SETI-796376 format. One record per residue (C-alpha): z, y, x; residue in one letter. Coordinates in Angstrom, 1 decimal, decimal comma, padded with zeros to 4 digits. Layout:
<pts>
<pt Z="Z" Y="Y" X="X" resn="a"/>
...
</pts>
This chain:
<pts>
<pt Z="017,4" Y="005,7" X="003,6" resn="x"/>
<pt Z="016,7" Y="008,1" X="000,6" resn="x"/>
<pt Z="014,2" Y="011,0" X="001,0" resn="x"/>
<pt Z="013,0" Y="013,9" X="-001,0" resn="x"/>
<pt Z="009,3" Y="014,5" X="-000,2" resn="x"/>
<pt Z="007,6" Y="017,8" X="-000,8" resn="x"/>
<pt Z="003,9" Y="018,3" X="-000,1" resn="x"/>
<pt Z="002,5" Y="021,7" X="-000,8" resn="x"/>
<pt Z="-001,3" Y="022,5" X="-000,6" resn="x"/>
<pt Z="-002,7" Y="026,0" X="-001,1" resn="x"/>
<pt Z="-006,3" Y="027,1" X="-001,2" resn="x"/>
<pt Z="-007,3" Y="030,8" X="-001,2" resn="x"/>
<pt Z="-011,0" Y="031,6" X="-002,0" resn="x"/>
<pt Z="-012,9" Y="034,7" X="-001,0" resn="x"/>
<pt Z="-014,9" Y="034,4" X="-004,2" resn="x"/>
<pt Z="-013,8" Y="033,3" X="-007,6" resn="x"/>
<pt Z="-014,0" Y="029,6" X="-008,4" resn="x"/>
<pt Z="-015,2" Y="029,0" X="-011,9" resn="x"/>
<pt Z="-014,7" Y="025,2" X="-012,1" resn="x"/>
<pt Z="-012,8" Y="022,8" X="-009,9" resn="x"/>
<pt Z="-012,6" Y="019,0" X="-010,1" resn="x"/>
<pt Z="-010,2" Y="017,1" X="-007,9" resn="x"/>
<pt Z="-008,7" Y="013,7" X="-007,1" resn="x"/>
<pt Z="-005,2" Y="013,7" X="-005,7" resn="x"/>
<pt Z="-003,8" Y="010,8" X="-003,6" resn="x"/>
<pt Z="-000,2" Y="011,9" X="-003,0" resn="x"/>
<pt Z="002,1" Y="009,5" X="-004,9" resn="x"/>
<pt Z="004,0" Y="007,2" X="-002,6" resn="x"/>
<pt Z="003,8" Y="003,4" X="-003,3" resn="x"/>
<pt Z="006,4" Y="001,3" X="-004,9" resn="x"/>
<pt Z="006,3" Y="-002,0" X="-002,9" resn="x"/>
<pt Z="008,3" Y="-004,3" X="-000,7" resn="x"/>
<pt Z="010,4" Y="-002,1" X="001,5" resn="x"/>
<pt Z="009,9" Y="001,1" X="-000,5" resn="x"/>
<pt Z="010,6" Y="002,4" X="-004,0" resn="x"/>
<pt Z="009,2" Y="005,6" X="-005,4" resn="x"/>
<pt Z="011,9" Y="006,6" X="-007,8" resn="x"/>
<pt Z="010,2" Y="009,8" X="-009,1" resn="x"/>
<pt Z="007,0" Y="011,8" X="-008,7" resn="x"/>
<pt Z="005,9" Y="015,1" X="-010,1" resn="x"/>
<pt Z="002,7" Y="017,1" X="-009,7" resn="x"/>
<pt Z="002,7" Y="020,8" X="-010,4" resn="x"/>
<pt Z="-000,7" Y="022,6" X="-010,3" resn="x"/>
<pt Z="-001,5" Y="026,3" X="-010,5" resn="x"/>
<pt Z="-003,6" Y="027,4" X="-012,4" resn="x"/>
<pt Z="-002,4" Y="024,8" X="-014,8" resn="x"/>
<pt Z="-005,1" Y="022,2" X="-015,8" resn="x"/>
<pt Z="-005,6" Y="021,2" X="-019,4" resn="x"/>
<pt Z="-004,8" Y="017,6" X="-018,5" resn="x"/>
<pt Z="-003,9" Y="015,3" X="-015,5" resn="x"/>
<pt Z="-005,1" Y="011,7" X="-015,7" resn="x"/>
<pt Z="-003,5" Y="008,9" X="-013,7" resn="x"/>
<pt Z="-005,2" Y="005,6" X="-012,6" resn="x"/>
<pt Z="-005,2" Y="003,1" X="-009,8" resn="x"/>
<pt Z="-008,2" Y="003,0" X="-007,5" resn="x"/>
<pt Z="-009,9" Y="-000,1" X="-006,0" resn="x"/>
<pt Z="-007,3" Y="-000,4" X="-003,2" resn="x"/>
<pt Z="-004,3" Y="-000,2" X="-005,6" resn="x"/>
<pt Z="-003,4" Y="003,4" X="-004,8" resn="x"/>
<pt Z="-002,2" Y="005,7" X="-007,5" resn="x"/>
<pt Z="-004,8" Y="008,5" X="-008,1" resn="x"/>
<pt Z="-004,4" Y="011,6" X="-010,3" resn="x"/>
<pt Z="-007,5" Y="013,5" X="-011,6" resn="x"/>
<pt Z="-007,6" Y="017,1" X="-012,9" resn="x"/>
<pt Z="-010,1" Y="019,8" X="-013,7" resn="x"/>
<pt Z="-009,7" Y="023,6" X="-013,9" resn="x"/>
<pt Z="-012,2" Y="025,5" X="-015,9" resn="x"/>
<pt Z="-010,9" Y="029,1" X="-015,6" resn="x"/>
<pt Z="-011,9" Y="031,5" X="-012,9" resn="x"/>
<pt Z="-009,4" Y="031,6" X="-010,0" resn="x"/>
<pt Z="-009,1" Y="032,6" X="-006,4" resn="x"/>
<pt Z="-006,0" Y="030,6" X="-005,5" resn="x"/>
<pt Z="-005,1" Y="027,0" X="-006,1" resn="x"/>
<pt Z="-001,7" Y="025,4" X="-005,4" resn="x"/>
<pt Z="-000,9" Y="021,7" X="-005,7" resn="x"/>
<pt Z="002,8" Y="020,8" X="-005,3" resn="x"/>
<pt Z="003,7" Y="017,1" X="-005,1" resn="x"/>
<pt Z="007,4" Y="016,2" X="-005,2" resn="x"/>
<pt Z="008,7" Y="012,6" X="-004,8" resn="x"/>
<pt Z="012,0" Y="010,8" X="-004,4" resn="x"/>
<pt Z="011,8" Y="007,7" X="-002,2" resn="x"/>
<pt Z="014,1" Y="005,0" X="-001,1" resn="x"/>
<pt Z="013,0" Y="003,2" X="002,1" resn="x"/>
<pt Z="014,5" Y="000,0" X="003,5" resn="x"/>
<pt Z="014,5" Y="-001,7" X="006,9" resn="x"/>
<pt Z="011,5" Y="-003,8" X="007,7" resn="x"/>
<pt Z="011,5" Y="-007,2" X="009,4" resn="x"/>
<pt Z="009,3" Y="-007,4" X="012,5" resn="x"/>
<pt Z="007,6" Y="-010,7" X="013,3" resn="x"/>
<pt Z="008,2" Y="-012,2" X="016,7" resn="x"/>
<pt Z="005,2" Y="-012,4" X="019,1" resn="x"/>
<pt Z="005,6" Y="-016,2" X="019,4" resn="x"/>
<pt Z="005,1" Y="-016,5" X="015,6" resn="x"/>
<pt Z="001,6" Y="-015,1" X="015,9" resn="x"/>
<pt Z="-001,6" Y="-017,1" X="016,4" resn="x"/>
<pt Z="-004,2" Y="-016,0" X="019,0" resn="x"/>
<pt Z="-007,2" Y="-013,8" X="018,4" resn="x"/>
<pt Z="-009,5" Y="-016,8" X="018,6" resn="x"/>
<pt Z="-007,5" Y="-018,8" X="016,1" resn="x"/>
<pt Z="-007,3" Y="-015,8" X="013,8" resn="x"/>
<pt Z="-011,0" Y="-015,2" X="013,8" resn="x"/>
<pt Z="-011,7" Y="-018,9" X="013,2" resn="x"/>
<pt Z="-009,4" Y="-019,0" X="010,1" resn="x"/>
<pt Z="-010,7" Y="-015,7" X="008,7" resn="x"/>
<pt Z="-014,4" Y="-016,4" X="009,2" resn="x"/>
<pt Z="-014,3" Y="-020,1" X="008,1" resn="x"/>
<pt Z="-012,2" Y="-019,6" X="005,0" resn="x"/>
<pt Z="-014,7" Y="-018,3" X="002,4" resn="x"/>
<pt Z="-012,3" Y="-016,7" X="-000,1" resn="x"/>
<pt Z="-010,2" Y="-015,0" X="002,7" resn="x"/>
<pt Z="-013,4" Y="-013,8" X="004,4" resn="x"/>
<pt Z="-014,7" Y="-012,2" X="001,2" resn="x"/>
<pt Z="-011,3" Y="-010,6" X="000,5" resn="x"/>
<pt Z="-011,0" Y="-009,1" X="004,0" resn="x"/>
<pt Z="-014,7" Y="-008,3" X="004,7" resn="x"/>
<pt Z="-014,3" Y="-004,6" X="003,6" resn="x"/>
<pt Z="-011,7" Y="-004,2" X="006,4" resn="x"/>
<pt Z="-013,9" Y="-005,8" X="009,1" resn="x"/>
<pt Z="-017,2" Y="-004,0" X="008,5" resn="x"/>
<pt Z="-017,9" Y="-000,4" X="009,5" resn="x"/>
<pt Z="-016,8" Y="002,3" X="007,0" resn="x"/>
<pt Z="-017,6" Y="006,0" X="006,6" resn="x"/>
<pt Z="-015,4" Y="007,2" X="009,5" resn="x"/>
<pt Z="-015,2" Y="004,0" X="011,5" resn="x"/>
<pt Z="-018,0" Y="002,5" X="013,7" resn="x"/>
<pt Z="-018,1" Y="001,2" X="017,2" resn="x"/>
<pt Z="-020,3" Y="000,3" X="020,2" resn="x"/>
<pt Z="-019,9" Y="-001,7" X="023,4" resn="x"/>
<pt Z="-017,7" Y="000,9" X="025,0" resn="x"/>
<pt Z="-015,1" Y="000,7" X="022,2" resn="x"/>
<pt Z="-015,3" Y="-003,1" X="022,3" resn="x"/>
<pt Z="-014,6" Y="-003,1" X="026,0" resn="x"/>
<pt Z="-011,7" Y="-000,7" X="025,6" resn="x"/>
<pt Z="-010,2" Y="-003,1" X="023,0" resn="x"/>
<pt Z="-010,8" Y="-006,4" X="025,0" resn="x"/>
<pt Z="-008,5" Y="-005,4" X="027,8" resn="x"/>
<pt Z="-005,5" Y="-005,6" X="025,4" resn="x"/>
<pt Z="-006,3" Y="-009,1" X="024,2" resn="x"/>
<pt Z="-006,1" Y="-011,7" X="027,0" resn="x"/>
<pt Z="-007,4" Y="-015,1" X="026,1" resn="x"/>
<pt Z="-005,0" Y="-017,3" X="024,0" resn="x"/>
<pt Z="-002,3" Y="-014,6" X="023,8" resn="x"/>
<pt Z="-000,6" Y="-013,9" X="020,4" resn="x"/>
<pt Z="-002,6" Y="-011,6" X="018,2" resn="x"/>
<pt Z="000,5" Y="-009,6" X="017,3" resn="x"/>
<pt Z="001,2" Y="-008,9" X="020,9" resn="x"/>
<pt Z="-002,4" Y="-007,9" X="021,5" resn="x"/>
<pt Z="-002,3" Y="-005,3" X="018,7" resn="x"/>
<pt Z="001,0" Y="-003,9" X="020,1" resn="x"/>
<pt Z="-000,7" Y="-003,7" X="023,6" resn="x"/>
<pt Z="-003,6" Y="-001,8" X="022,0" resn="x"/>
<pt Z="-001,3" Y="000,7" X="020,3" resn="x"/>
<pt Z="000,7" Y="001,1" X="023,6" resn="x"/>
<pt Z="-002,6" Y="001,8" X="025,5" resn="x"/>
<pt Z="-003,6" Y="004,5" X="023,0" resn="x"/>
<pt Z="-000,1" Y="006,0" X="023,2" resn="x"/>
<pt Z="-000,1" Y="006,0" X="027,0" resn="x"/>
<pt Z="-003,6" Y="007,2" X="027,7" resn="x"/>
<pt Z="-004,2" Y="009,7" X="024,9" resn="x"/>
<pt Z="-002,5" Y="013,1" X="024,3" resn="x"/>
<pt Z="-001,5" Y="014,3" X="020,9" resn="x"/>
<pt Z="-003,0" Y="017,8" X="020,4" resn="x"/>
<pt Z="-002,7" Y="019,4" X="017,0" resn="x"/>
<pt Z="-005,9" Y="020,9" X="015,5" resn="x"/>
<pt Z="-007,9" Y="019,6" X="018,5" resn="x"/>
<pt Z="-010,1" Y="017,5" X="016,2" resn="x"/>
<pt Z="-011,2" Y="017,5" X="012,5" resn="x"/>
<pt Z="-011,7" Y="014,6" X="010,2" resn="x"/>
<pt Z="-015,3" Y="014,6" X="011,2" resn="x"/>
<pt Z="-014,8" Y="014,3" X="014,9" resn="x"/>
<pt Z="-016,5" Y="011,0" X="016,1" resn="x"/>
<pt Z="-014,3" Y="008,2" X="017,5" resn="x"/>
<pt Z="-016,4" Y="008,3" X="020,7" resn="x"/>
<pt Z="-015,4" Y="012,0" X="021,2" resn="x"/>
<pt Z="-011,8" Y="011,1" X="020,9" resn="x"/>
<pt Z="-012,3" Y="008,2" X="023,3" resn="x"/>
<pt Z="-014,0" Y="010,4" X="025,8" resn="x"/>
<pt Z="-011,6" Y="013,4" X="025,6" resn="x"/>
<pt Z="-008,5" Y="011,3" X="025,3" resn="x"/>
<pt Z="-007,0" Y="013,8" X="022,8" resn="x"/>
<pt Z="-006,5" Y="013,9" X="019,1" resn="x"/>
<pt Z="-004,0" Y="013,4" X="016,2" resn="x"/>
<pt Z="-002,6" Y="010,5" X="014,3" resn="x"/>
<pt Z="-005,8" Y="010,0" X="012,2" resn="x"/>
<pt Z="-007,9" Y="009,9" X="015,3" resn="x"/>
<pt Z="-005,7" Y="007,3" X="017,0" resn="x"/>
<pt Z="-005,6" Y="005,2" X="013,9" resn="x"/>
<pt Z="-009,4" Y="005,3" X="013,5" resn="x"/>
<pt Z="-009,8" Y="004,3" X="017,1" resn="x"/>
<pt Z="-007,3" Y="001,4" X="016,9" resn="x"/>
<pt Z="-009,1" Y="000,2" X="013,7" resn="x"/>
<pt Z="-012,5" Y="000,5" X="015,3" resn="x"/>
<pt Z="-011,2" Y="-001,6" X="018,3" resn="x"/>
<pt Z="-009,9" Y="-004,3" X="016,1" resn="x"/>
<pt Z="-012,9" Y="-004,5" X="013,8" resn="x"/>
<pt Z="-015,2" Y="-004,7" X="016,9" resn="x"/>
<pt Z="-013,4" Y="-007,9" X="017,7" resn="x"/>
<pt Z="-013,9" Y="-009,3" X="014,2" resn="x"/>
<pt Z="-010,4" Y="-008,6" X="013,1" resn="x"/>
<pt Z="-009,4" Y="-007,0" X="009,7" resn="x"/>
<pt Z="-007,6" Y="-003,7" X="010,0" resn="x"/>
<pt Z="-007,0" Y="-001,0" X="007,4" resn="x"/>
<pt Z="-005,9" Y="002,7" X="007,4" resn="x"/>
<pt Z="-002,4" Y="003,7" X="006,1" resn="x"/>
<pt Z="-001,7" Y="007,2" X="005,0" resn="x"/>
<pt Z="001,8" Y="008,5" X="004,4" resn="x"/>
<pt Z="004,6" Y="010,4" X="006,1" resn="x"/>
<pt Z="007,2" Y="010,1" X="008,8" resn="x"/>
<pt Z="010,5" Y="011,8" X="009,0" resn="x"/>
<pt Z="010,5" Y="014,0" X="012,1" resn="x"/>
<pt Z="013,7" Y="014,7" X="013,9" resn="x"/>
<pt Z="014,5" Y="018,1" X="015,4" resn="x"/>
<pt Z="015,5" Y="018,6" X="019,0" resn="x"/>
<pt Z="019,2" Y="017,9" X="019,7" resn="x"/>
<pt Z="021,4" Y="020,8" X="018,5" resn="x"/>
<pt Z="018,6" Y="022,4" X="016,5" resn="x"/>
<pt Z="018,2" Y="022,6" X="012,7" resn="x"/>
<pt Z="015,2" Y="021,1" X="011,0" resn="x"/>
<pt Z="012,8" Y="023,8" X="009,9" resn="x"/>
<pt Z="011,2" Y="023,8" X="006,4" resn="x"/>
<pt Z="007,5" Y="022,9" X="006,2" resn="x"/>
<pt Z="007,3" Y="021,5" X="009,7" resn="x"/>
<pt Z="006,7" Y="017,8" X="008,8" resn="x"/>
<pt Z="003,2" Y="016,6" X="008,3" resn="x"/>
<pt Z="001,1" Y="013,8" X="006,7" resn="x"/>
<pt Z="001,0" Y="010,8" X="009,0" resn="x"/>
<pt Z="-001,4" Y="007,9" X="009,5" resn="x"/>
<pt Z="-001,0" Y="004,4" X="011,1" resn="x"/>
<pt Z="-002,7" Y="001,0" X="010,8" resn="x"/>
<pt Z="-002,2" Y="-002,3" X="009,1" resn="x"/>
<pt Z="-003,7" Y="-005,5" X="010,6" resn="x"/>
<pt Z="-004,2" Y="-008,8" X="008,9" resn="x"/>
<pt Z="-002,7" Y="-011,7" X="010,9" resn="x"/>
<pt Z="-003,1" Y="-015,2" X="009,4" resn="x"/>
<pt Z="000,3" Y="-016,8" X="008,7" resn="x"/>
<pt Z="002,0" Y="-013,4" X="008,9" resn="x"/>
<pt Z="000,0" Y="-011,3" X="006,5" resn="x"/>
<pt Z="-000,5" Y="-007,6" X="006,8" resn="x"/>
<pt Z="001,4" Y="-006,2" X="009,8" resn="x"/>
<pt Z="001,8" Y="-002,4" X="010,5" resn="x"/>
<pt Z="001,7" Y="-000,5" X="013,7" resn="x"/>
<pt Z="001,9" Y="003,2" X="014,6" resn="x"/>
<pt Z="-000,3" Y="003,9" X="017,7" resn="x"/>
<pt Z="000,7" Y="007,6" X="017,7" resn="x"/>
<pt Z="004,3" Y="006,8" X="018,3" resn="x"/>
<pt Z="003,9" Y="003,4" X="019,9" resn="x"/>
<pt Z="006,2" Y="001,7" X="017,4" resn="x"/>
<pt Z="006,3" Y="-000,6" X="014,4" resn="x"/>
<pt Z="006,8" Y="001,5" X="011,2" resn="x"/>
<pt Z="010,4" Y="001,3" X="009,9" resn="x"/>
<pt Z="012,5" Y="003,2" X="007,3" resn="x"/>
<pt Z="011,3" Y="006,6" X="008,4" resn="x"/>
<pt Z="007,7" Y="005,8" X="007,5" resn="x"/>
<pt Z="006,8" Y="006,4" X="003,9" resn="x"/>
<pt Z="003,6" Y="004,8" X="002,6" resn="x"/>
<pt Z="001,2" Y="006,7" X="000,2" resn="x"/>
<pt Z="-002,0" Y="004,7" X="000,3" resn="x"/>
<pt Z="-004,2" Y="002,1" X="002,0" resn="x"/>
<pt Z="-007,9" Y="002,2" X="002,6" resn="x"/>
<pt Z="-010,8" Y="001,4" X="005,0" resn="x"/>
<pt Z="-010,3" Y="004,8" X="006,6" resn="x"/>
<pt Z="-009,3" Y="008,4" X="005,9" resn="x"/>
<pt Z="-012,1" Y="008,9" X="003,4" resn="x"/>
<pt Z="-010,6" Y="006,5" X="001,0" resn="x"/>
<pt Z="-007,1" Y="008,1" X="001,0" resn="x"/>
<pt Z="-007,6" Y="011,8" X="001,5" resn="x"/>
<pt Z="-004,7" Y="013,8" X="-000,2" resn="x"/>
<pt Z="-007,1" Y="016,0" X="-002,1" resn="x"/>
<pt Z="-010,8" Y="015,5" X="-002,7" resn="x"/>
<pt Z="-012,5" Y="018,1" X="-004,9" resn="x"/>
<pt Z="-015,7" Y="019,7" X="-006,1" resn="x"/>
<pt Z="-015,8" Y="023,5" X="-006,6" resn="x"/>
<pt Z="-018,4" Y="025,7" X="-008,3" resn="x"/>
<pt Z="-018,3" Y="028,9" X="-006,2" resn="x"/>
<pt Z="-019,7" Y="030,5" X="-003,1" resn="x"/>
<pt Z="-018,1" Y="031,8" X="000,1" resn="x"/>
<pt Z="-015,4" Y="030,7" X="002,3" resn="x"/>
<pt Z="-011,8" Y="029,6" X="001,7" resn="x"/>
<pt Z="-008,5" Y="029,1" X="003,6" resn="x"/>
<pt Z="-006,2" Y="026,1" X="003,4" resn="x"/>
<pt Z="-002,5" Y="025,9" X="004,2" resn="x"/>
<pt Z="-000,4" Y="022,7" X="003,9" resn="x"/>
<pt Z="003,4" Y="022,3" X="004,3" resn="x"/>
<pt Z="005,3" Y="019,1" X="004,2" resn="x"/>
<pt Z="009,1" Y="018,4" X="004,0" resn="x"/>
<pt Z="010,6" Y="014,9" X="004,4" resn="x"/>
<pt Z="014,2" Y="015,5" X="003,6" resn="x"/>
<pt Z="016,9" Y="012,9" X="004,0" resn="x"/>
<pt Z="019,2" Y="012,7" X="000,9" resn="x"/>
<pt Z="022,8" Y="011,9" X="001,4" resn="x"/>
</pts>
């Protein structure tokens, strides 16, 4: 599948902003199963310079500063992506939770490499209640891959997707209690469950092509950023799961970045020199290309 991806972010400030510094994490990855054929970043007001680098996790980050007074900021990211079918492992090829923990924790180099995805991170922590929620999905000596699929199915079945019900600062325990949230909440919960069992899991940010109801045209700007999880399974490597949609990501999933949680891969992170409130609007289009 080939896609044109358009991500537009617009800030409006009630008071003038004199200086603005930002990190942008919007360029899709080029990796196995996906090629980013082009990427452009248009910013208004226009910054003097845009600098590109790779962060600690291997994501492509752009940095810019604006030093002129302004009350509106627009960031338009446009990409062309080619996505390919992904091969799914079979449950029987997966080792058990107990075997996975033994390999990870007793292999020094592997443990050091994966430790950042096992320990708590800014948006992910857990307690006994979360561990108990997780354990029911991992019967003893059952394949780890199957257990992760069970966990994602449990979240999909027991939780309701409600737009704008939470914010990025909503605690995981609140999501667990209310049984409501959005994709980033369900991904954070799934990762917390896995880490509570001593298993490495990371956060994936990106996009998914949404399909309109039968007979209806797709509306512009109605797509959205998406999030899912990636779990390290010895002998299989990193395996991805989408708890929001209860599926294994395929061609319609476009990967932007990997991190410990949302804080590592936020689309825009900035510092402004101003006072007063602001409004934010975001529109996303994931458009198939013939």
